[in-house]
MIFI-227920 format. One line per field, with one value per residue (C-alpha): residue number from 1; x, y, z. Coordinates in nm, 4 decimals, m for minus. Layout:
n = NUM, ...
u = X, ...
v = Y, ...
w = Z, ...
This chain:
n = 1, 2, 3, 4, 5, 6, 7, 8, 9, 10, 11, 12, 13, 14, 15, 16, 17, 18, 19, 20, 21, 22, 23, 24, 25, 26, 27, 28, 29, 30, 31, 32, 33, 34, 35, 36, 37, 38, 39, 40, 41, 42, 43, 44, 45, 46, 47, 48, 49, 50, 51, 52, 53, 54, 55, 56, 57, 58, 59, 60, 61, 62, 63, 64, 65, 66, 67, 68, 69, 70, 71, 72, 73, 74, 75, 76, 77, 78, 79, 80, 81, 82, 83, 84, 85, 86, 87, 88, 89, 90, 91, 92, 93, 94, 95, 96, 97, 98, 99, 100, 101, 102, 103, 104, 105, 106, 107, 108, 109, 110, 111, 112, 113, 114, 115, 116, 117, 118, 119, 120, 121, 122, 123, 124, 125, 126, 127, 128, 129, 130, 131, 132, 133, 134, 135, 136, 137, 138, 139, 140, 141, 142, 143, 144, 145, 146, 147, 148, 149, 150, 151, 152, 153, 154, 155, 156, 157, 158, 159, 160, 161, 162, 163, 164, 165, 166, 167, 168, 169, 170, 171, 172, 173, 174, 175, 176, 177, 178, 179, 180, 181, 182, 183, 184, 185, 186, 187, 188, 189, 190, 191, 192, 193, 194, 195, 196, 197, 198, 199, 200, 201, 202, 203, 204, 205, 206, 207, 208, 209, 210, 211, 212, 213, 214, 215, 216, 217, 218, 219, 220, 221, 222, 223, 224, 225, 226, 227, 228, 229, 230, 231, 232, 233, 234, 235, 236, 237, 238, 239, 240, 241, 242, 243, 244, 245, 246, 247, 248, 249, 250, 251, 252, 253, 254, 255, 256, 257, 258, 259, 260, 261, 262, 263, 264, 265, 266, 267, 268, 269, 270, 271, 272, 273, 274, 275, 276, 277, 278, 279, 280, 281, 282, 283, 284, 285, 286, 287, 288, 289, 290, 291, 292, 293, 294, 295, 296, 297, 298, 299, 300, 301, 302, 303, 304, 305, 306, 307, 308, 309, 310, 311, 312, 313, 314, 315, 316, 317, 318, 319, 320, 321, 322, 323, 324, 325, 326, 327, 328, 329, 330, 331, 332, 333, 334, 335, 336, 337, 338, 339, 340, 341, 342, 343, 344, 345, 346, 347, 348, 349, 350, 351, 352, 353, 354, 355, 356, 357, 358, 359, 360, 361, 362, 363, 364, 365, 366, 367, 368, 369, 370, 371, 372, 373, 374, 375, 376, 377, 378, 379, 380, 381, 382, 383, 384, 385, 386, 387, 388, 389
u = 5.0347, 4.8218, 5.0364, 4.9452, 5.1482, 5.1866, 5.3719, 5.5563, 5.7628, 6.0846, 6.3663, 6.6823, 7.0413, 7.1044, 7.4042, 7.5501, 7.7001, 7.6248, 7.4664, 7.6844, 7.5813, 7.3064, 7.4059, 7.6959, 7.7054, 7.9268, 7.9943, 7.9351, 8.2459, 8.2790, 8.2033, 7.8813, 7.7694, 7.8260, 7.6532, 7.2894, 7.0497, 6.8114, 6.7318, 6.8648, 6.6616, 6.7863, 6.5812, 6.7102, 6.5226, 6.5974, 6.4675, 6.3767, 6.4876, 6.5442, 6.5789, 6.2672, 6.2113, 6.3004, 6.6575, 6.6999, 6.5755, 6.8132, 7.1062, 7.0060, 6.9897, 7.3374, 7.4751, 7.3175, 7.5149, 7.8351, 7.7091, 7.5360, 7.4982, 7.2106, 7.0095, 7.0472, 6.9023, 7.0293, 7.0393, 7.2543, 7.5022, 7.5005, 7.6769, 7.4283, 7.6602, 7.5093, 7.5681, 7.4456, 7.2904, 7.3988, 7.0804, 6.9708, 6.6214, 6.6135, 6.5102, 6.1805, 6.1241, 5.8294, 5.7019, 5.4699, 5.3247, 5.1876, 4.9458, 5.1167, 5.4459, 5.7294, 5.7666, 5.4019, 5.3982, 5.7492, 5.8116, 6.1242, 6.1832, 6.1941, 5.8382, 5.6557, 5.5088, 5.8530, 5.8190, 5.5849, 5.8668, 6.0486, 5.9096, 5.7800, 6.0356, 5.7842, 5.8591, 6.1101, 6.2941, 6.4647, 6.8044, 6.7479, 6.4338, 6.3889, 6.0945, 6.0751, 5.8111, 5.7209, 5.5627, 5.3593, 5.6444, 5.8699, 6.0718, 6.1779, 6.2251, 6.4281, 6.3699, 6.6311, 6.6494, 6.9374, 7.0054, 7.2937, 7.4101, 7.5164, 7.7102, 7.7976, 7.7372, 8.0676, 8.0004, 7.6382, 7.7329, 7.9847, 7.6987, 7.4836, 7.7659, 7.7877, 7.4133, 7.4515, 7.7448, 7.5450, 7.2506, 7.4851, 7.6161, 7.9516, 8.1305, 8.1280, 8.4571, 8.6112, 8.4906, 8.4004, 8.6187, 8.3880, 8.6275, 8.5002, 8.7503, 9.0354, 8.9665, 9.1347, 9.2485, 9.6169, 9.7973, 9.8032, 9.5161, 9.5937, 9.2977, 9.4479, 9.1271, 8.7963, 8.5261, 8.2654, 8.0392, 8.1665, 8.0821, 7.9283, 7.7115, 7.5515, 7.2082, 7.0558, 7.1803, 7.0441, 6.7009, 6.6978, 6.7969, 6.5303, 6.2670, 6.3842, 6.3558, 5.9820, 5.9439, 6.1521, 5.9591, 6.1507, 6.0171, 6.2162, 6.2348, 6.3584, 6.5477, 6.7678, 7.0466, 7.2752, 7.6071, 7.7823, 8.1430, 8.2321, 8.0727, 8.2529, 8.5886, 8.5530, 8.4351, 8.7287, 8.9743, 8.8213, 8.8158, 9.1826, 9.3000, 9.4574, 9.6055, 9.9534, 10.1572, 9.9629, 9.7421, 9.4071, 9.1068, 8.8812, 8.5624, 8.3647, 8.5313, 8.4893, 8.1228, 8.0398, 8.2027, 7.9913, 7.6693, 7.7499, 7.7829, 7.4734, 7.2508, 7.3679, 7.3110, 6.9600, 6.8755, 6.9336, 7.1106, 7.2671, 7.6333, 7.7293, 7.5568, 7.7732, 7.7214, 7.8632, 7.8688, 7.8643, 8.0653, 8.1057, 8.4681, 8.5555, 8.8327, 8.9410, 9.2201, 9.2940, 9.3915, 9.7494, 9.7740, 9.4888, 9.1718, 9.0805, 8.7920, 8.6295, 8.5843, 8.2136, 8.0711, 8.0835, 8.4073, 8.2972, 8.3565, 8.2709, 8.4412, 8.2832, 8.4026, 8.2641, 8.2661, 8.0709, 7.8140, 7.9731, 8.3130, 8.1661, 7.9860, 8.2425, 8.5482, 8.5939, 8.5204, 8.8738, 8.8134, 8.5209, 8.6966, 9.0025, 8.7844, 8.6265, 8.9577, 9.1334, 8.8457, 8.8408, 9.2221, 9.2109, 9.0086, 9.3226, 9.4883, 9.5629, 9.2053, 9.0499, 9.2795, 9.2061, 8.8345, 8.8849, 9.0732, 8.8077, 8.5162, 8.6786, 8.7775, 8.6099, 8.2860, 8.2575, 8.3068, 8.0415, 7.8199, 7.4951, 7.5402, 7.6891, 7.4997, 7.6013, 7.5459, 7.4481, 7.0698, 6.8135, 6.5516, 6.7602, 6.7292, 7.0192, 6.8372, 6.9325, 7.2006, 7.3803, 7.4132, 7.4754, 7.6475, 7.7145, 7.9045, 7.8287, 8.0639, 8.3100, 8.0528, 8.0154, 7.6382, 7.6058, 7.7501, 7.4297, 7.3879, 7.1467, 7.2258, 7.3237, 7.5248, 7.7132, 8.0263
v = m3.9066, m4.0919, m4.2446, m4.4998, m4.5054, m4.8722, m4.8120, m4.5412, m4.6403, m4.5848, m4.8310, m4.8627, m4.9787, m5.3511, m5.4703, m5.8116, m5.8272, m5.6671, m5.3216, m5.0319, m4.7759, m4.5295, m4.2628, m4.1022, m3.7894, m3.6235, m3.2505, m3.0478, m2.9037, m2.5379, m2.6462, m2.8194, m2.5078, m2.2727, m2.4792, m2.4906, m2.6029, m2.7877, m3.1214, m3.1967, m3.4292, m3.6680, m3.8938, m4.2073, m4.4101, m4.7753, m4.9928, m5.3542, m5.5922, m5.4493, m5.6225, m5.6441, m5.3702, m5.5997, m5.6449, m5.2724, m5.1994, m5.4518, m5.3021, m4.9572, m5.0727, m5.2283, m4.9024, m4.7138, m4.9343, m4.7943, m4.4361, m4.4084, m4.0307, m4.0666, m4.2768, m4.0200, m3.6778, m3.3208, m3.1938, m3.0408, m3.1755, m3.0947, m2.7636, m2.6525, m2.7190, m2.8428, m3.2162, m3.5223, m3.7606, m4.1162, m4.2741, m4.5022, m4.3529, m4.4387, m4.2968, m4.2642, m4.5433, m4.5121, m4.7652, m4.6431, m4.7510, m4.5864, m4.7767, m4.6633, m4.7317, m4.4945, m4.3480, m4.2397, m4.0391, m3.9051, m3.5632, m3.5215, m3.1789, m3.0731, m3.0526, m3.0047, m3.3532, m3.4994, m3.3834, m3.6746, m3.9188, m3.8456, m3.8064, m3.4660, m3.2216, m3.0506, m3.0702, m3.3534, m3.4724, m3.7693, m3.6875, m3.9171, m4.0318, m4.2886, m4.3576, m4.6565, m4.6056, m4.9000, m4.8697, m5.1218, m5.1641, m5.2924, m4.9718, m4.8345, m4.4741, m4.4102, m4.0776, m3.9811, m3.6766, m3.5938, m3.3120, m3.0951, m3.0137, m3.3767, m3.4129, m3.2379, m3.3746, m3.5612, m3.7463, m3.8142, m3.9678, m4.1922, m4.3134, m4.3858, m4.5952, m4.7839, m4.8502, m5.0088, m5.2195, m5.3458, m5.4360, m5.6465, m5.8334, m5.6534, m5.4986, m5.1202, m5.0037, m4.7627, m4.7073, m4.3490, m4.1293, m4.0024, m3.7789, m3.4180, m3.2900, m3.2727, m2.9064, m2.7383, m2.3740, m2.2937, m2.1666, m1.8767, m1.8391, m1.6561, m1.4939, m1.3834, m1.3296, m1.1497, m1.3931, m1.1453, m1.0813, m1.3985, m1.7107, m1.5088, m1.1998, m1.0023, m1.1268, m0.7807, m0.7535, m1.0989, m1.0157, m0.6987, m0.8827, m1.1503, m0.8825, m0.7365, m1.0758, m1.0858, m0.7721, m0.8971, m1.0207, m1.2500, m1.5240, m1.8415, m2.0782, m2.4343, m2.5459, m2.8443, m2.7977, m3.0538, m2.9347, m3.1551, m3.2633, m3.0670, m2.7471, m2.7775, m2.8406, m2.5278, m2.3230, m2.4369, m2.3498, m2.0045, m1.9401, m2.0391, m1.8564, m1.5682, m1.7876, m1.7964, m2.1025, m2.1679, m2.4718, m2.4389, m2.3480, m2.6359, m2.7252, m2.6183, m2.2755, m2.2214, m2.3213, m2.1209, m1.8105, m1.8535, m1.8984, m1.6021, m1.3766, m1.4969, m1.4952, m1.1459, m1.0241, m1.1731, m0.9937, m0.6538, m0.5096, m0.1675, m0.1729, m0.0187, m0.2931, m0.5542, m0.9251, m1.2155, m1.5970, m1.8173, m2.1342, m2.4320, m2.5399, m2.8827, m2.8567, m3.2220, m3.1794, m2.8164, m2.8586, m2.9564, m3.2312, m3.3461, m3.4725, m3.8241, m3.8505, m4.0831, m3.7968, m3.7893, m3.4455, m3.1023, m2.9628, m2.6875, m2.3127, m2.0766, m1.8678, m1.5355, m1.4022, m1.0490, m0.7794, m0.4932, m0.5921, m0.3636, m0.5317, m0.8814, m0.8162, m0.5892, m0.8063, m1.1390, m1.4791, m1.5267, m1.2269, m1.3947, m1.7305, m1.5814, m1.4129, m1.7493, m1.9373, m1.6846, m1.6766, m2.0566, m2.0724, m1.8258, m2.0749, m2.2738, m2.4283, m2.0868, m1.9738, m2.2871, m2.2639, m1.8923, m1.9782, m2.2454, m1.9943, m1.7256, m1.9608, m2.0834, m1.7397, m1.4278, m1.6013, m1.7638, m1.4301, m1.2683, m1.5773, m1.3992, m1.1474, m1.3666, m1.6160, m1.8146, m1.6527, m1.9969, m1.9945, m2.1820, m1.9223, m1.6436, m1.6935, m1.6050, m1.3650, m1.1227, m0.9916, m1.2854, m1.6597, m1.9643, m2.2700, m2.6202, m2.8787, m3.2485, m3.3610, m3.5404, m3.7078, m4.0863, m4.0463, m4.2976, m4.5737, m4.6277, m4.9710, m5.2365, m5.4900, m5.8161, m5.9153, m5.5836, m5.7233
w = m6.3911, m6.1341, m5.8651, m5.6008, m5.2802, m5.1897, m4.8622, m4.6691, m4.3707, m4.1788, m4.2434, m4.0358, m4.0954, m4.1295, m3.9278, m4.0017, m3.6548, m3.3166, m3.3707, m3.2504, m2.9895, m3.0822, m2.8302, m3.0147, m3.2291, m3.4900, m3.4642, m3.7790, m3.9399, m4.0405, m4.3991, m4.2912, m4.1069, m4.4004, m4.6708, m4.7831, m4.5110, m4.7402, m4.9022, m5.2508, m5.4749, m5.7455, m5.9762, m6.1525, m6.4143, m6.5044, m6.7847, m6.6977, m6.5744, m6.2270, m5.8893, m5.6683, m5.4130, m5.1250, m5.2555, m5.3235, m4.9716, m4.8148, m5.0066, m4.8877, m4.5256, m4.5594, m4.7021, m4.4106, m4.1717, m4.3291, m4.3707, m4.0332, m4.0522, m4.3008, m4.0570, m3.7783, m3.7111, m3.6864, m3.3296, m3.0572, m2.8049, m2.4337, m2.5072, m2.7694, m3.0647, m3.3934, m3.4433, m3.6296, m3.3804, m3.4673, m3.3318, m3.6195, m3.6221, m3.9905, m4.3260, m4.5124, m4.7661, m5.0043, m5.2570, m5.5316, m5.8649, m6.1786, m6.4062, m6.7260, m6.9028, m6.8198, m7.1702, m7.1775, m6.8580, m6.8033, m6.9630, m7.1735, m7.0209, m6.6531, m6.5234, m6.1901, m6.2419, m6.1681, m5.8070, m5.7373, m5.8162, m5.4915, m5.1375, m5.0312, m4.8940, m4.6666, m4.2925, m4.3362, m4.0256, m4.1936, m4.3436, m4.6420, m4.8223, m5.0984, m5.3280, m5.5627, m5.8335, m6.0565, m6.4029, m6.6035, m6.8535, m6.5751, m6.5507, m6.2138, m6.1056, m5.7904, m5.6171, m5.3591, m5.1297, m4.8943, m4.6496, m4.7725, m4.4174, m4.3790, m4.7055, m5.0310, m5.3793, m5.3914, m5.0648, m5.1518, m5.4862, m5.3055, m5.0871, m5.3929, m5.5387, m5.2078, m5.2209, m5.5636, m5.4426, m5.1440, m5.3693, m5.5839, m5.2790, m5.2801, m4.9871, m4.9825, m5.1297, m5.0595, m4.7057, m4.6088, m4.3890, m4.1140, m3.9170, m3.9384, m3.6802, m3.9334, m4.0134, m3.7192, m3.7106, m3.7216, m3.4139, m3.4358, m3.6858, m4.0100, m4.1861, m4.5183, m4.7162, m4.6820, m4.5694, m4.4497, m4.7433, m4.9141, m4.7092, m4.4251, m4.4081, m4.1275, m4.0237, m4.0593, m4.4185, m4.5000, m4.3593, m4.5687, m4.8874, m4.8321, m4.7980, m5.1285, m5.3014, m5.2379, m5.4477, m5.7407, m6.0425, m6.2753, m6.4996, m6.4383, m6.7346, m6.6816, m6.9895, m7.0692, m7.3235, m7.4867, m7.6275, m7.8818, m7.8394, m8.1534, m8.0234, m7.6901, m7.8576, m8.0735, m7.7755, m7.5623, m7.8397, m7.8800, m7.5046, m7.4750, m7.7891, m7.5936, m7.3213, m7.4742, m7.3882, m7.0712, m7.0240, m7.2088, m7.0001, m6.8976, m7.0822, m6.7749, m6.7605, m7.1355, m7.1447, m6.8331, m6.9827, m7.2968, m7.0961, m6.8712, m7.1755, m7.3637, m7.0532, m6.9608, m7.3171, m7.3222, m6.9985, m7.1618, m6.8575, m6.8227, m6.9154, m6.5809, m6.3784, m6.2053, m6.2707, m6.0707, m6.0750, m5.7645, m5.8433, m5.6086, m5.5552, m5.4114, m5.1529, m5.1477, m5.4022, m5.3153, m4.9521, m4.8731, m4.7647, m4.9870, m4.8236, m4.9455, m5.1904, m4.9365, m4.6879, m4.5962, m4.5264, m4.6866, m4.8250, m5.0620, m5.0822, m5.3668, m5.6320, m5.7341, m6.0719, m6.1065, m6.3748, m6.5296, m6.7911, m7.0518, m7.0091, m7.0176, m7.3470, m7.5112, m7.4507, m7.6356, m7.4812, m7.3358, m7.1054, m6.9306, m6.9255, m6.7561, m6.4933, m6.4131, m6.4167, m6.1920, m5.9418, m5.9144, m5.8877, m5.5979, m5.3895, m5.3099, m5.0038, m4.8529, m4.9048, m4.7517, m4.4480, m4.4107, m4.4097, m4.1421, m3.9254, m3.9787, m3.9078, m3.5855, m3.4542, m3.5928, m3.6932, m3.3498, m3.1766, m3.3954, m3.4139, m3.3318, m3.6132, m3.8878, m4.1041, m4.4156, m4.7544, m4.8941, m4.8644, m5.0737, m4.9805, m5.1341, m5.5070, m5.7342, m5.9623, m6.2361, m6.2844, m6.1172, m6.1842, m5.9644, m6.1119, m5.9791, m6.1796, m6.1229, m6.4009, m6.1717, m5.9452, m5.9980, m6.0243, m6.3076, m6.0907, m5.8887, m6.0440, m5.9106, m6.1842, m6.0157, m6.3254, m6.3552, m6.1956
C-alpha cells in the first residue's frame, strides 16, 4: 500500500465570533489522572460520494471551537498540577492519497498496514490528529487519534458526532459539559473500598512488574470474530439459566463469560492458577445524581472478576457470568464516591509512591484478560453526508 502524503499541518479552531482567551486551563479530574496515558486510534472508511477535504476540515475546526480541550496541550499550572492548557495551539491534520481503489489494498482482517491510515503516534504533542486518505475509487478513510487523558471513549465519540454535525452545517447538539470540578470528596471523606492494588499500585511494584513483562514470551494473535444474533440469544439464555426469577444477564456479560472460559481453556493453564478480567465501567449512569452523558472527560473505573482456573472451567457458564455481573454491579455509586475520596486524600498523601494501574506499557497477558465494550458509543454517527438530515 503505497501512500503519498499530500500535506501535514496544524489546524486551529474556527470561531464564528470573537475568539475566546487562550490563557486558561482545565484541571484534570481524579478520573483523568488514573486512566491510560496514551493515544487511542480509530479508523473510518466511507464509500463515495464524500465531501471534499476542505469541508471536512472546516467542520472539524468548528467542532474544535466547541471542544476546545482537543486543540490545547497537556501541561501544568503555576502550582505544578496537571492541567489541559486551553491555548488553541491546534491539532495535526494530514491529507494523503493512495493510487489504488480501497477494496484492493485494505485488508479484511486487522493488519499492521492499517497503521499508515492514521498519523504516527510517535512523540505526539497534539492531543488529536486526523488523516484523510483518498483512494482512486473515490472512497475516503478517516484516521483519528486522541489522547485518553483528555477524554474517555464515550466523550470522544460525542466529539466525533459533533464533527459530523458541523460538517453538515448543523449546530453541535447536545453541547458538552466541560466542568471537571464536579467530583469533589465528601466531608469527611469515606473510603469504603480497597483502591490500592485496584486503581493504584505502588511505584516500586509497578517497576518490578514491568521488568517481568520483558521476560514474558507470548504469541499475540489479532483476530476478528462475528457472532450471529441467534448464537448470542442462545448463549444469553444458557448463561442466565440458573438466575432464577432475576433479570437475565446482559449479552455483554454472557459473551464475555463464554470468551473467558474458552480462552482460558485454550491456554492450558494449571487449575490452581488465578485468572482475572479487567472490565471498563462507565460511571455516568452509576453515580447518584447521574452525570449527564454530555460530560466531557474521563469517567471510567474497572471491575475485576477473579477466580481459579479449575473453578472457571469446571463450573457451568452461569458461574462465570455471575462472577462478571457481580463484579460490575459492585462498581456502583458508593464505589465511585469511595474512589473520589481515596484519590483526593490517601492517594494525594502518598502521591510519590502511588501510580495508576492503567498502563498501556503493561500488557494484559496470560492468565488475565482486558475487555472494553464500545457497544453503547455512538461511533456510527460520524456522518459527513450533507443530505443525511
